[in-house]
C-alpha positions as CSV (number, residue, x, y, z in Angstrom):
1,M,0.0,0.1,0.0
2,F,1.3,3.4,-0.9
3,Q,2.5,5.3,2.4
4,P,3.4,8.8,1.4
5,R,6.0,10.8,3.9
6,L,4.6,12.8,6.6
7,C,5.2,16.8,5.9
8,E,4.6,19.5,8.3
9,N,1.5,20.0,10.5
10,K,0.6,16.1,10.6
11,F,-0.2,16.6,6.9
12,V,1.4,13.7,4.5
13,C,3.0,15.1,1.6
14,L,-0.1,16.1,-0.6
15,K,2.1,16.2,-3.8
16,E,3.0,12.6,-3.2
17,V,-0.8,11.4,-2.8
18,R,-1.8,13.6,-5.6
19,K,0.7,12.4,-8.1
20,A,0.1,8.7,-6.8
21,K,-3.3,9.2,-7.9
22,G,-2.6,10.8,-11.4
23,I,-4.4,13.9,-10.6
24,T,-3.1,17.5,-11.6
25,Q,-3.0,20.4,-9.5
26,A,-5.4,22.0,-11.5
27,E,-7.8,19.3,-11.0
28,V,-7.5,19.5,-7.4
29,A,-8.1,23.3,-7.3
30,S,-11.0,23.1,-9.6
31,R,-12.7,20.3,-7.5
32,M,-12.0,22.6,-4.3
33,G,-13.0,25.8,-6.1
34,F,-9.8,27.2,-5.5
35,T,-7.2,28.9,-7.8
36,V,-4.1,26.6,-8.6
37,A,-2.1,29.2,-6.8
38,R,-4.3,28.8,-3.8
39,Y,-4.0,25.1,-3.7
40,S,-0.2,25.2,-4.6
41,D,0.3,27.1,-1.3
42,I,-1.4,24.3,0.5
43,E,0.6,21.5,-1.2
44,N,3.8,23.3,-0.8
45,N,3.4,24.1,3.0
46,R,3.1,27.9,2.4
47,K,-0.6,27.7,4.0
48,K,-1.5,25.6,6.9
49,P,-4.9,24.1,6.2
50,S,-7.6,23.7,9.0
51,I,-9.3,20.6,9.6
52,L,-12.4,21.4,7.6
53,L,-10.0,22.1,4.7
54,A,-8.5,18.8,5.4
55,L,-11.9,17.2,4.5
56,K,-12.5,19.3,1.3
57,L,-8.9,18.0,0.3
58,A,-9.5,14.6,0.9
59,R,-12.7,14.9,-1.2
60,A,-11.0,16.4,-4.0
61,L,-7.9,13.9,-3.8
62,E,-10.6,11.0,-3.7
63,C,-9.4,9.6,-0.5
64,N,-10.1,9.3,3.1
65,I,-9.0,12.2,5.5
66,S,-6.9,9.7,7.3
67,E,-4.7,9.1,4.2
68,I,-3.5,12.7,4.3
69,Y,-3.8,13.5,8.0
70,R,-2.2,11.9,10.8
71,L,-3.7,12.1,14.1
72,S,-0.7,10.5,15.9
73,D,3.0,10.2,14.6
């Protein structure tokens, strides 16, 4: 099973998850109603998403929130 590495703020590396699923930044941004620049800020850890945004990210990345957010180390 694919296990992306853990990045900052208990989020896994979103880029790894996105690429493993074959989804572009533009597709994720569109699904979230964001600009590519805004999604890129999240993916590159320039913006810290809230837990509610994590749920939206999970939907856009077609995965469960537990795949992108770790409650324990």
